Predicted model as a PDB file, atoms N, CA, C, CB and O in Angstrom, pLDDT in the B-factor column:
MODEL        1                                                                  
ATOM      1  N   MET A   1       0.654  -1.301  -0.017  1.00 69.00           N  
ATOM      2  CA  MET A   1      -0.107   0.045  -0.187  1.00 69.00           C  
ATOM      3  C   MET A   1       0.949   1.251  -0.005  1.00 69.00           C  
ATOM      4  CB  MET A   1      -1.372   0.182   0.982  1.00 69.00           C  
ATOM      5  O   MET A   1       1.903   1.217   0.772  1.00 69.00           O  
ATOM      6  N   GLY A   2       0.617   2.312  -0.849  1.00 79.00           N  
ATOM      7  CA  GLY A   2       1.335   3.447  -1.046  1.00 79.00           C  
ATOM      8  C   GLY A   2       1.228   4.408   0.179  1.00 79.00           C  
ATOM      9  O   GLY A   2       0.421   4.122   1.063  1.00 79.00           O  
ATOM     10  N   LYS A   3       1.935   5.442   0.276  1.00 83.00           N  
ATOM     11  CA  LYS A   3       1.711   6.462   1.207  1.00 83.00           C  
ATOM     12  C   LYS A   3       0.328   7.047   1.229  1.00 83.00           C  
ATOM     13  CB  LYS A   3       2.636   7.473   0.978  1.00 83.00           C  
ATOM     14  O   LYS A   3      -0.276   6.950   0.161  1.00 83.00           O  
ATOM     15  N   PRO A   4      -0.256   7.591   2.150  1.00 87.00           N  
ATOM     16  CA  PRO A   4      -1.548   8.192   2.271  1.00 87.00           C  
ATOM     17  C   PRO A   4      -1.291   9.532   1.448  1.00 87.00           C  
ATOM     18  CB  PRO A   4      -2.039   8.409   3.884  1.00 87.00           C  
ATOM     19  O   PRO A   4      -0.236  10.120   1.209  1.00 87.00           O  
ATOM     20  N   ILE A   5      -2.579   9.813   1.104  1.00 91.00           N  
ATOM     21  CA  ILE A   5      -2.804  11.147   0.313  1.00 91.00           C  
ATOM     22  C   ILE A   5      -3.684  12.118   1.011  1.00 91.00           C  
ATOM     23  CB  ILE A   5      -3.444  10.884  -1.070  1.00 91.00           C  
ATOM     24  O   ILE A   5      -4.859  11.826   0.788  1.00 91.00           O  
ATOM     25  N   TYR A   6      -3.595  12.868   1.556  1.00 94.00           N  
ATOM     26  CA  TYR A   6      -4.102  13.693   2.451  1.00 94.00           C  
ATOM     27  C   TYR A   6      -4.746  15.193   1.726  1.00 94.00           C  
ATOM     28  CB  TYR A   6      -2.911  13.901   3.484  1.00 94.00           C  
ATOM     29  O   TYR A   6      -5.841  15.655   2.047  1.00 94.00           O  
ATOM     30  N   ASN A   7      -3.916  15.756   0.803  1.00 96.00           N  
ATOM     31  CA  ASN A   7      -4.532  16.975   0.028  1.00 96.00           C  
ATOM     32  C   ASN A   7      -4.443  16.695  -1.436  1.00 96.00           C  
ATOM     33  CB  ASN A   7      -3.766  18.383   0.341  1.00 96.00           C  
ATOM     34  O   ASN A   7      -3.873  15.778  -2.025  1.00 96.00           O  
ATOM     35  N   ARG A   8      -5.151  17.715  -1.888  1.00 97.00           N  
ATOM     36  CA  ARG A   8      -5.372  17.636  -3.440  1.00 97.00           C  
ATOM     37  C   ARG A   8      -4.674  18.576  -4.228  1.00 97.00           C  
ATOM     38  CB  ARG A   8      -6.762  17.816  -3.806  1.00 97.00           C  
ATOM     39  O   ARG A   8      -4.881  18.762  -5.428  1.00 97.00           O  
ATOM     40  N   ILE A   9      -3.785  19.207  -3.484  1.00 98.00           N  
ATOM     41  CA  ILE A   9      -3.279  20.679  -4.092  1.00 98.00           C  
ATOM     42  C   ILE A   9      -2.521  20.397  -5.551  1.00 98.00           C  
ATOM     43  CB  ILE A   9      -2.050  21.505  -2.915  1.00 98.00           C  
ATOM     44  O   ILE A   9      -2.463  21.212  -6.472  1.00 98.00           O  
ATOM     45  N   LYS A  10      -2.029  19.231  -5.547  1.00 97.00           N  
ATOM     46  CA  LYS A  10      -1.265  19.070  -6.923  1.00 97.00           C  
ATOM     47  C   LYS A  10      -2.740  18.792  -8.178  1.00 97.00           C  
ATOM     48  CB  LYS A  10       0.072  17.387  -6.763  1.00 97.00           C  
ATOM     49  O   LYS A  10      -2.789  19.354  -9.272  1.00 97.00           O  
ATOM     50  N   ALA A  11      -3.565  18.034  -7.771  1.00 97.00           N  
ATOM     51  CA  ALA A  11      -4.713  17.928  -8.441  1.00 97.00           C  
ATOM     52  C   ALA A  11      -5.337  19.288  -8.967  1.00 97.00           C  
ATOM     53  CB  ALA A  11      -5.592  17.240  -7.589  1.00 97.00           C  
ATOM     54  O   ALA A  11      -5.667  19.508 -10.133  1.00 97.00           O  
ATOM     55  N   VAL A  12      -5.429  20.096  -7.972  1.00 98.00           N  
ATOM     56  CA  VAL A  12      -6.187  21.630  -8.235  1.00 98.00           C  
ATOM     57  C   VAL A  12      -5.500  22.400  -9.086  1.00 98.00           C  
ATOM     58  CB  VAL A  12      -6.345  22.567  -6.970  1.00 98.00           C  
ATOM     59  O   VAL A  12      -6.017  22.980 -10.041  1.00 98.00           O  
ATOM     60  N   LEU A  13      -4.255  22.446  -8.773  1.00 98.00           N  
ATOM     61  CA  LEU A  13      -3.165  23.237  -9.547  1.00 98.00           C  
ATOM     62  C   LEU A  13      -3.218  22.886 -10.979  1.00 98.00           C  
ATOM     63  CB  LEU A  13      -1.698  22.944  -9.012  1.00 98.00           C  
ATOM     64  O   LEU A  13      -3.130  23.704 -11.895  1.00 98.00           O  
ATOM     65  N   ALA A  14      -3.368  21.617 -11.108  1.00 98.00           N  
ATOM     66  CA  ALA A  14      -3.416  21.121 -12.737  1.00 98.00           C  
ATOM     67  C   ALA A  14      -4.865  21.474 -13.180  1.00 98.00           C  
ATOM     68  CB  ALA A  14      -3.123  19.285 -12.995  1.00 98.00           C  
ATOM     69  O   ALA A  14      -4.894  22.043 -14.271  1.00 98.00           O  
ATOM     70  N   GLU A  15      -6.052  21.274 -12.602  1.00 97.00           N  
ATOM     71  CA  GLU A  15      -7.515  21.837 -12.962  1.00 97.00           C  
ATOM     72  C   GLU A  15      -7.216  23.310 -13.135  1.00 97.00           C  
ATOM     73  CB  GLU A  15      -8.759  21.570 -11.721  1.00 97.00           C  
ATOM     74  O   GLU A  15      -7.886  23.740 -14.073  1.00 97.00           O  
ATOM     75  N   LYS A  16      -6.614  24.056 -12.692  1.00 97.00           N  
ATOM     76  CA  LYS A  16      -6.457  25.429 -12.789  1.00 97.00           C  
ATOM     77  C   LYS A  16      -5.409  25.859 -13.851  1.00 97.00           C  
ATOM     78  CB  LYS A  16      -6.110  25.939 -11.471  1.00 97.00           C  
ATOM     79  O   LYS A  16      -5.278  27.034 -14.194  1.00 97.00           O  
ATOM     80  N   ASN A  17      -4.738  24.926 -14.305  1.00 98.00           N  
ATOM     81  CA  ASN A  17      -3.558  25.238 -15.195  1.00 98.00           C  
ATOM     82  C   ASN A  17      -2.764  26.132 -14.519  1.00 98.00           C  
ATOM     83  CB  ASN A  17      -3.904  25.810 -16.537  1.00 98.00           C  
ATOM     84  O   ASN A  17      -2.606  27.255 -14.997  1.00 98.00           O  
ATOM     85  N   ARG A  18      -2.129  25.755 -13.271  1.00 98.00           N  
ATOM     86  CA  ARG A  18      -1.235  26.669 -12.608  1.00 98.00           C  
ATOM     87  C   ARG A  18       0.019  25.564 -12.106  1.00 98.00           C  
ATOM     88  CB  ARG A  18      -2.099  27.563 -11.259  1.00 98.00           C  
ATOM     89  O   ARG A  18      -0.181  24.356 -11.982  1.00 98.00           O  
ATOM     90  N   THR A  19       1.267  26.204 -11.862  1.00 98.00           N  
ATOM     91  CA  THR A  19       2.365  25.527 -11.651  1.00 98.00           C  
ATOM     92  C   THR A  19       2.678  25.915 -10.021  1.00 98.00           C  
ATOM     93  CB  THR A  19       3.510  25.937 -12.785  1.00 98.00           C  
ATOM     94  O   THR A  19       2.210  26.831  -9.345  1.00 98.00           O  
ATOM     95  N   ASN A  20       3.650  24.859  -9.661  1.00 97.00           N  
ATOM     96  CA  ASN A  20       3.885  24.896  -8.208  1.00 97.00           C  
ATOM     97  C   ASN A  20       4.619  26.170  -7.947  1.00 97.00           C  
ATOM     98  CB  ASN A  20       4.696  23.643  -7.682  1.00 97.00           C  
ATOM     99  O   ASN A  20       4.466  26.793  -6.897  1.00 97.00           O  
ATOM    100  N   ASN A  21       5.521  26.603  -9.032  1.00 98.00           N  
ATOM    101  CA  ASN A  21       6.279  28.195  -8.927  1.00 98.00           C  
ATOM    102  C   ASN A  21       5.278  29.266  -9.001  1.00 98.00           C  
ATOM    103  CB  ASN A  21       7.385  28.550 -10.229  1.00 98.00           C  
ATOM    104  O   ASN A  21       5.535  30.328  -8.434  1.00 98.00           O  
ATOM    105  N   TRP A  22       4.112  29.114  -9.661  1.00 98.00           N  
ATOM    106  CA  TRP A  22       3.298  30.260  -9.376  1.00 98.00           C  
ATOM    107  C   TRP A  22       2.690  30.278  -7.903  1.00 98.00           C  
ATOM    108  CB  TRP A  22       2.184  30.304 -10.409  1.00 98.00           C  
ATOM    109  O   TRP A  22       2.692  31.353  -7.304  1.00 98.00           O  
ATOM    110  N   LEU A  23       2.220  29.253  -7.351  1.00 98.00           N  
ATOM    111  CA  LEU A  23       1.636  29.035  -6.020  1.00 98.00           C  
ATOM    112  C   LEU A  23       2.496  29.721  -5.257  1.00 98.00           C  
ATOM    113  CB  LEU A  23       1.468  27.614  -5.552  1.00 98.00           C  
ATOM    114  O   LEU A  23       2.135  30.762  -4.708  1.00 98.00           O  
ATOM    115  N   ALA A  24       3.926  29.161  -5.102  1.00 98.00           N  
ATOM    116  CA  ALA A  24       4.813  29.770  -4.386  1.00 98.00           C  
ATOM    117  C   ALA A  24       4.876  31.288  -4.450  1.00 98.00           C  
ATOM    118  CB  ALA A  24       5.940  29.235  -4.707  1.00 98.00           C  
ATOM    119  O   ALA A  24       4.750  31.980  -3.439  1.00 98.00           O  
ATOM    120  N   GLN A  25       5.053  31.734  -5.538  1.00 98.00           N  
ATOM    121  CA  GLN A  25       4.964  33.301  -5.561  1.00 98.00           C  
ATOM    122  C   GLN A  25       3.781  33.945  -5.006  1.00 98.00           C  
ATOM    123  CB  GLN A  25       5.038  33.798  -6.920  1.00 98.00           C  
ATOM    124  O   GLN A  25       3.836  34.985  -4.351  1.00 98.00           O  
ATOM    125  N   GLU A  26       2.702  33.307  -5.281  1.00 98.00           N  
ATOM    126  CA  GLU A  26       1.390  33.829  -4.960  1.00 98.00           C  
ATOM    127  C   GLU A  26       1.074  33.977  -3.242  1.00 98.00           C  
ATOM    128  CB  GLU A  26       0.321  32.790  -5.690  1.00 98.00           C  
ATOM    129  O   GLU A  26       0.445  34.850  -2.642  1.00 98.00           O  
ATOM    130  N   ILE A  27       1.696  32.899  -2.793  1.00 98.00           N  
ATOM    131  CA  ILE A  27       1.422  32.758  -1.066  1.00 98.00           C  
ATOM    132  C   ILE A  27       2.861  33.043  -0.340  1.00 98.00           C  
ATOM    133  CB  ILE A  27       0.834  30.960  -0.549  1.00 98.00           C  
ATOM    134  O   ILE A  27       3.029  32.937   0.874  1.00 98.00           O  
ATOM    135  N   GLY A  28       3.714  33.362  -1.131  1.00 98.00           N  
ATOM    136  CA  GLY A  28       4.965  33.854  -0.640  1.00 98.00           C  
ATOM    137  C   GLY A  28       5.692  32.555   0.288  1.00 98.00           C  
ATOM    138  O   GLY A  28       6.102  32.768   1.429  1.00 98.00           O  
ATOM    139  N   MET A  29       5.781  31.300  -0.315  1.00 97.00           N  
ATOM    140  CA  MET A  29       6.404  30.262   0.262  1.00 97.00           C  
ATOM    141  C   MET A  29       7.428  29.780  -0.820  1.00 97.00           C  
ATOM    142  CB  MET A  29       5.387  29.195   0.729  1.00 97.00           C  
ATOM    143  O   MET A  29       7.487  30.182  -1.982  1.00 97.00           O  
ATOM    144  N   ASN A  30       8.247  28.816  -0.201  1.00 97.00           N  
ATOM    145  CA  ASN A  30       9.381  28.474  -1.180  1.00 97.00           C  
ATOM    146  C   ASN A  30       9.018  27.213  -1.814  1.00 97.00           C  
ATOM    147  CB  ASN A  30      10.815  28.336  -0.488  1.00 97.00           C  
ATOM    148  O   ASN A  30       8.331  26.369  -1.239  1.00 97.00           O  
ATOM    149  N   THR A  31       9.475  27.081  -2.998  1.00 97.00           N  
ATOM    150  CA  THR A  31       8.837  26.308  -4.064  1.00 97.00           C  
ATOM    151  C   THR A  31       9.152  24.927  -3.695  1.00 97.00           C  
ATOM    152  CB  THR A  31       9.329  26.675  -5.524  1.00 97.00           C  
ATOM    153  O   THR A  31       8.411  24.126  -4.266  1.00 97.00           O  
ATOM    154  N   ASN A  32      10.052  24.381  -2.890  1.00 98.00           N  
ATOM    155  CA  ASN A  32      10.540  23.400  -2.434  1.00 98.00           C  
ATOM    156  C   ASN A  32       9.308  22.920  -1.403  1.00 98.00           C  
ATOM    157  CB  ASN A  32      11.944  23.723  -1.892  1.00 98.00           C  
ATOM    158  O   ASN A  32       8.893  21.763  -1.462  1.00 98.00           O  
ATOM    159  N   THR A  33       8.741  23.911  -0.432  1.00 98.00           N  
ATOM    160  CA  THR A  33       7.602  23.377   0.112  1.00 98.00           C  
ATOM    161  C   THR A  33       6.453  22.902  -0.426  1.00 98.00           C  
ATOM    162  CB  THR A  33       7.259  24.051   0.756  1.00 98.00           C  
ATOM    163  O   THR A  33       5.831  21.908  -0.052  1.00 98.00           O  
ATOM    164  N   ILE A  34       6.110  23.853  -1.573  1.00 98.00           N  
ATOM    165  CA  ILE A  34       5.153  23.553  -2.231  1.00 98.00           C  
ATOM    166  C   ILE A  34       5.260  22.303  -2.943  1.00 98.00           C  
ATOM    167  CB  ILE A  34       4.906  24.496  -2.935  1.00 98.00           C  
ATOM    168  O   ILE A  34       4.145  21.846  -3.192  1.00 98.00           O  
ATOM    169  N   SER A  35       6.134  21.653  -3.322  1.00 98.00           N  
ATOM    170  CA  SER A  35       6.632  20.461  -3.951  1.00 98.00           C  
ATOM    171  C   SER A  35       6.353  19.345  -3.137  1.00 98.00           C  
ATOM    172  CB  SER A  35       8.039  20.522  -4.230  1.00 98.00           C  
ATOM    173  O   SER A  35       5.873  18.278  -3.518  1.00 98.00           O  
ATOM    174  N   LYS A  36       6.742  19.712  -1.789  1.00 98.00           N  
ATOM    175  CA  LYS A  36       6.495  18.700  -0.875  1.00 98.00           C  
ATOM    176  C   LYS A  36       5.212  18.593  -0.518  1.00 98.00           C  
ATOM    177  CB  LYS A  36       7.201  18.816   0.193  1.00 98.00           C  
ATOM    178  O   LYS A  36       4.894  17.478  -0.104  1.00 98.00           O  
ATOM    179  N   TRP A  37       4.160  19.622  -0.561  1.00 98.00           N  
ATOM    180  CA  TRP A  37       2.696  19.399  -0.258  1.00 98.00           C  
ATOM    181  C   TRP A  37       2.169  18.756  -1.523  1.00 98.00           C  
ATOM    182  CB  TRP A  37       1.871  20.794   0.117  1.00 98.00           C  
ATOM    183  O   TRP A  37       1.229  17.965  -1.441  1.00 98.00           O  
ATOM    184  N   CYS A  38       2.705  19.042  -2.652  1.00 97.00           N  
ATOM    185  CA  CYS A  38       1.941  18.523  -3.666  1.00 97.00           C  
ATOM    186  C   CYS A  38       2.423  16.822  -3.898  1.00 97.00           C  
ATOM    187  CB  CYS A  38       2.182  19.536  -5.018  1.00 97.00           C  
ATOM    188  O   CYS A  38       1.721  16.016  -4.509  1.00 97.00           O  
ATOM    189  N   ARG A  39       3.519  16.554  -3.385  1.00 96.00           N  
ATOM    190  CA  ARG A  39       3.743  15.017  -3.198  1.00 96.00           C  
ATOM    191  C   ARG A  39       3.181  14.373  -1.850  1.00 96.00           C  
ATOM    192  CB  ARG A  39       5.311  14.730  -3.233  1.00 96.00           C  
ATOM    193  O   ARG A  39       3.426  13.189  -1.617  1.00 96.00           O  
ATOM    194  N   ASN A  40       2.493  15.078  -1.034  1.00 96.00           N  
ATOM    195  CA  ASN A  40       1.902  14.659   0.233  1.00 96.00           C  
ATOM    196  C   ASN A  40       3.064  14.209   1.061  1.00 96.00           C  
ATOM    197  CB  ASN A  40       0.808  13.520   0.067  1.00 96.00           C  
ATOM    198  O   ASN A  40       2.727  13.536   2.036  1.00 96.00           O  
ATOM    199  N   ASP A  41       4.283  14.403   0.925  1.00 96.00           N  
ATOM    200  CA  ASP A  41       5.570  14.442   1.720  1.00 96.00           C  
ATOM    201  C   ASP A  41       5.468  15.164   2.873  1.00 96.00           C  
ATOM    202  CB  ASP A  41       6.664  14.985   1.005  1.00 96.00           C  
ATOM    203  O   ASP A  41       6.101  14.795   3.862  1.00 96.00           O  
ATOM    204  N   MET A  42       4.646  16.314   2.915  1.00 97.00           N  
ATOM    205  CA  MET A  42       4.383  17.164   4.101  1.00 97.00           C  
ATOM    206  C   MET A  42       2.963  17.800   3.790  1.00 97.00           C  
ATOM    207  CB  MET A  42       5.595  18.332   4.336  1.00 97.00           C  
ATOM    208  O   MET A  42       2.391  17.807   2.700  1.00 97.00           O  
ATOM    209  N   GLN A  43       2.539  18.315   4.948  1.00 97.00           N  
ATOM    210  CA  GLN A  43       0.950  18.757   4.873  1.00 97.00           C  
ATOM    211  C   GLN A  43       1.227  19.998   5.176  1.00 97.00           C  
ATOM    212  CB  GLN A  43      -0.235  18.068   5.887  1.00 97.00           C  
ATOM    213  O   GLN A  43       2.108  20.187   6.015  1.00 97.00           O  
ATOM    214  N   PRO A  44       0.473  21.257   4.507  1.00 98.00           N  
ATOM    215  CA  PRO A  44       0.630  22.614   4.963  1.00 98.00           C  
ATOM    216  C   PRO A  44      -0.480  22.458   6.336  1.00 98.00           C  
ATOM    217  CB  PRO A  44       0.191  23.891   3.616  1.00 98.00           C  
ATOM    218  O   PRO A  44      -1.302  21.591   6.634  1.00 98.00           O  
ATOM    219  N   ARG A  45      -0.007  23.883   7.056  1.00 97.00           N  
ATOM    220  CA  ARG A  45      -0.545  24.166   7.966  1.00 97.00           C  
ATOM    221  C   ARG A  45      -2.032  24.612   7.657  1.00 97.00           C  
ATOM    222  CB  ARG A  45       0.239  24.971   8.544  1.00 97.00           C  
ATOM    223  O   ARG A  45      -2.227  24.913   6.480  1.00 97.00           O  
ATOM    224  N   ILE A  46      -2.997  24.695   8.423  1.00 97.00           N  
ATOM    225  CA  ILE A  46      -4.383  25.292   8.145  1.00 97.00           C  
ATOM    226  C   ILE A  46      -4.462  26.475   7.562  1.00 97.00           C  
ATOM    227  CB  ILE A  46      -5.117  25.449   9.232  1.00 97.00           C  
ATOM    228  O   ILE A  46      -5.293  26.693   6.681  1.00 97.00           O  
ATOM    229  N   GLU A  47      -3.484  27.507   8.046  1.00 98.00           N  
ATOM    230  CA  GLU A  47      -3.264  28.835   7.647  1.00 98.00           C  
ATOM    231  C   GLU A  47      -2.898  28.647   6.163  1.00 98.00           C  
ATOM    232  CB  GLU A  47      -2.144  29.587   8.530  1.00 98.00           C  
ATOM    233  O   GLU A  47      -3.707  28.998   5.304  1.00 98.00           O  
ATOM    234  N   ASN A  48      -1.837  28.165   5.863  1.00 98.00           N  
ATOM    235  CA  ASN A  48      -1.391  27.948   4.607  1.00 98.00           C  
ATOM    236  C   ASN A  48      -2.272  27.468   3.759  1.00 98.00           C  
ATOM    237  CB  ASN A  48      -0.418  27.220   4.588  1.00 98.00           C  
ATOM    238  O   ASN A  48      -2.465  28.013   2.673  1.00 98.00           O  
ATOM    239  N   LEU A  49      -3.013  26.223   4.205  1.00 98.00           N  
ATOM    240  CA  LEU A  49      -4.214  25.633   3.063  1.00 98.00           C  
ATOM    241  C   LEU A  49      -5.244  26.816   2.880  1.00 98.00           C  
ATOM    242  CB  LEU A  49      -5.189  24.100   3.694  1.00 98.00           C  
ATOM    243  O   LEU A  49      -5.848  26.771   1.808  1.00 98.00           O  
ATOM    244  N   VAL A  50      -5.498  27.655   3.552  1.00 98.00           N  
ATOM    245  CA  VAL A  50      -6.528  28.846   3.477  1.00 98.00           C  
ATOM    246  C   VAL A  50      -5.793  29.748   2.433  1.00 98.00           C  
ATOM    247  CB  VAL A  50      -6.826  29.693   5.050  1.00 98.00           C  
ATOM    248  O   VAL A  50      -6.527  30.269   1.594  1.00 98.00           O  
ATOM    249  N   GLN A  51      -4.578  29.987   2.364  1.00 98.00           N  
ATOM    250  CA  GLN A  51      -3.973  30.947   1.581  1.00 98.00           C  
ATOM    251  C   GLN A  51      -3.986  30.421   0.208  1.00 98.00           C  
ATOM    252  CB  GLN A  51      -2.614  31.286   2.057  1.00 98.00           C  
ATOM    253  O   GLN A  51      -4.157  31.136  -0.779  1.00 98.00           O  
ATOM    254  N   VAL A  52      -3.758  28.869   0.167  1.00 98.00           N  
ATOM    255  CA  VAL A  52      -3.796  28.287  -1.102  1.00 98.00           C  
ATOM    256  C   VAL A  52      -5.014  28.253  -1.781  1.00 98.00           C  
ATOM    257  CB  VAL A  52      -3.365  27.089  -1.043  1.00 98.00           C  
ATOM    258  O   VAL A  52      -5.064  28.488  -2.988  1.00 98.00           O  
ATOM    259  N   ALA A  53      -6.140  27.944  -1.024  1.00 98.00           N  
ATOM    260  CA  ALA A  53      -7.627  27.934  -1.282  1.00 98.00           C  
ATOM    261  C   ALA A  53      -7.740  29.416  -2.095  1.00 98.00           C  
ATOM    262  CB  ALA A  53      -8.637  27.815   0.297  1.00 98.00           C  
ATOM    263  O   ALA A  53      -7.970  29.464  -3.303  1.00 98.00           O  
ATOM    264  N   LYS A  54      -7.558  30.528  -1.314  1.00 98.00           N  
ATOM    265  CA  LYS A  54      -7.768  31.751  -1.778  1.00 98.00           C  
ATOM    266  C   LYS A  54      -6.906  32.185  -3.205  1.00 98.00           C  
ATOM    267  CB  LYS A  54      -7.454  32.619  -0.603  1.00 98.00           C  
ATOM    268  O   LYS A  54      -7.314  32.987  -4.046  1.00 98.00           O  
ATOM    269  N   ALA A  55      -5.813  31.555  -3.240  1.00 98.00           N  
ATOM    270  CA  ALA A  55      -4.909  32.015  -4.378  1.00 98.00           C  
ATOM    271  C   ALA A  55      -5.445  31.167  -5.602  1.00 98.00           C  
ATOM    272  CB  ALA A  55      -3.216  31.733  -4.060  1.00 98.00           C  
ATOM    273  O   ALA A  55      -5.329  31.585  -6.754  1.00 98.00           O  
ATOM    274  N   LEU A  56      -6.108  29.814  -5.260  1.00 98.00           N  
ATOM    275  CA  LEU A  56      -6.566  29.131  -6.527  1.00 98.00           C  
ATOM    276  C   LEU A  56      -7.964  29.417  -6.796  1.00 98.00           C  
ATOM    277  CB  LEU A  56      -6.389  27.628  -6.469  1.00 98.00           C  
ATOM    278  O   LEU A  56      -8.472  28.973  -7.826  1.00 98.00           O  
ATOM    279  N   ASP A  57      -8.767  30.247  -5.819  1.00 98.00           N  
ATOM    280  CA  ASP A  57     -10.170  30.494  -5.982  1.00 98.00           C  
ATOM    281  C   ASP A  57     -10.914  29.349  -5.839  1.00 98.00           C  
ATOM    282  CB  ASP A  57     -10.477  31.066  -7.194  1.00 98.00           C  
ATOM    283  O   ASP A  57     -11.753  28.961  -6.653  1.00 98.00           O  
ATOM    284  N   VAL A  58     -10.619  28.810  -4.822  1.00 98.00           N  
ATOM    285  CA  VAL A  58     -11.457  27.354  -4.508  1.00 98.00           C  
ATOM    286  C   VAL A  58     -11.906  27.333  -3.071  1.00 98.00           C  
ATOM    287  CB  VAL A  58     -10.474  25.917  -4.735  1.00 98.00           C  
ATOM    288  O   VAL A  58     -11.258  28.015  -2.277  1.00 98.00           O  
ATOM    289  N   ASP A  59     -13.070  26.546  -2.579  1.00 98.00           N  
ATOM    290  CA  ASP A  59     -13.404  26.323  -1.232  1.00 98.00           C  
ATOM    291  C   ASP A  59     -12.225  25.441  -0.805  1.00 98.00           C  
ATOM    292  CB  ASP A  59     -14.868  25.666  -1.023  1.00 98.00           C  
ATOM    293  O   ASP A  59     -11.764  24.556  -1.525  1.00 98.00           O  
ATOM    294  N   VAL A  60     -11.737  25.766   0.509  1.00 97.00           N  
ATOM    295  CA  VAL A  60     -10.547  25.100   1.190  1.00 97.00           C  
ATOM    296  C   VAL A  60     -11.154  23.428   1.101  1.00 97.00           C  
ATOM    297  CB  VAL A  60     -10.241  25.805   3.021  1.00 97.00           C  
ATOM    298  O   VAL A  60     -10.304  22.538   1.075  1.00 97.00           O  
ATOM    299  N   ARG A  61     -12.106  23.180   1.072  1.00 96.00           N  
ATOM    300  CA  ARG A  61     -12.583  21.811   1.227  1.00 96.00           C  
ATOM    301  C   ARG A  61     -12.035  21.108  -0.037  1.00 96.00           C  
ATOM    302  CB  ARG A  61     -14.222  21.715   1.366  1.00 96.00           C  
ATOM    303  O   ARG A  61     -11.444  20.035   0.088  1.00 96.00           O  
ATOM    304  N   GLU A  62     -12.202  21.650  -1.185  1.00 96.00           N  
ATOM    305  CA  GLU A  62     -11.622  20.946  -2.592  1.00 96.00           C  
ATOM    306  C   GLU A  62      -9.955  20.733  -2.215  1.00 96.00           C  
ATOM    307  CB  GLU A  62     -11.865  22.155  -4.208  1.00 96.00           C  
ATOM    308  O   GLU A  62      -9.315  20.121  -3.070  1.00 96.00           O  
ATOM    309  N   LEU A  63      -9.439  21.054  -1.370  1.00 97.00           N  
ATOM    310  CA  LEU A  63      -8.018  20.758  -1.177  1.00 97.00           C  
ATOM    311  C   LEU A  63      -7.643  19.563  -0.533  1.00 97.00           C  
ATOM    312  CB  LEU A  63      -7.438  21.728  -0.490  1.00 97.00           C  
ATOM    313  O   LEU A  63      -6.567  18.977  -0.654  1.00 97.00           O  
ATOM    314  N   LEU A  64      -8.801  19.181   0.296  1.00 96.00           N  
ATOM    315  CA  LEU A  64      -8.716  17.802   1.190  1.00 96.00           C  
ATOM    316  C   LEU A  64      -9.217  16.600   0.679  1.00 96.00           C  
ATOM    317  CB  LEU A  64      -9.434  17.904   2.437  1.00 96.00           C  
ATOM    318  O   LEU A  64     -10.350  16.681   0.203  1.00 96.00           O  
ATOM    319  N   VAL A  65      -8.745  15.655   0.656  1.00 93.00           N  
ATOM    320  CA  VAL A  65      -9.066  14.447   0.193  1.00 93.00           C  
ATOM    321  C   VAL A  65     -10.344  13.895   1.535  1.00 93.00           C  
ATOM    322  CB  VAL A  65      -7.464  13.463   0.001  1.00 93.00           C  
ATOM    323  O   VAL A  65     -10.201  13.629   2.729  1.00 93.00           O  
ATOM    324  N   SER A  66     -11.559  13.905   0.619  1.00 88.00           N  
ATOM    325  CA  SER A  66     -12.631  13.425   1.795  1.00 88.00           C  
ATOM    326  C   SER A  66     -12.303  12.003   2.509  1.00 88.00           C  
ATOM    327  CB  SER A  66     -14.193  13.250   1.096  1.00 88.00           C  
ATOM    328  O   SER A  66     -11.654  11.088   2.002  1.00 88.00           O  
ATOM    329  N   THR A  67     -12.843  12.021   3.684  1.00 85.00           N  
ATOM    330  CA  THR A  67     -12.941  10.782   4.522  1.00 85.00           C  
ATOM    331  C   THR A  67     -14.134   9.895   4.405  1.00 85.00           C  
ATOM    332  CB  THR A  67     -12.870  11.146   5.872  1.00 85.00           C  
ATOM    333  O   THR A  67     -14.244   8.801   4.958  1.00 85.00           O  
ATOM    334  N   LYS A  68     -15.006  10.456   3.647  1.00 82.00           N  
ATOM    335  CA  LYS A  68     -16.275   9.524   3.295  1.00 82.00           C  
ATOM    336  C   LYS A  68     -16.503   9.429   1.948  1.00 82.00           C  
ATOM    337  CB  LYS A  68     -17.585   9.995   3.878  1.00 82.00           C  
ATOM    338  O   LYS A  68     -17.439   8.750   1.527  1.00 82.00           O  
TER     339      LYS A  68                                                      
ENDMDL                                                                          
END                                                                             
């Protein structure tokens, strides 16, 4: 079984035709951090997740993998 997937940041970036670099610039984060989030190697803090949602113009819930 592979590693668990908690967020959908990579998928939403693709849906919006945006890149990790674009997101890093929009929210003032390091591109390496964004890459780790996209690979689910590391999870963003709630505050950062809200920033990502605002930058991508989506509901923050769209960035999370549903548990049901």
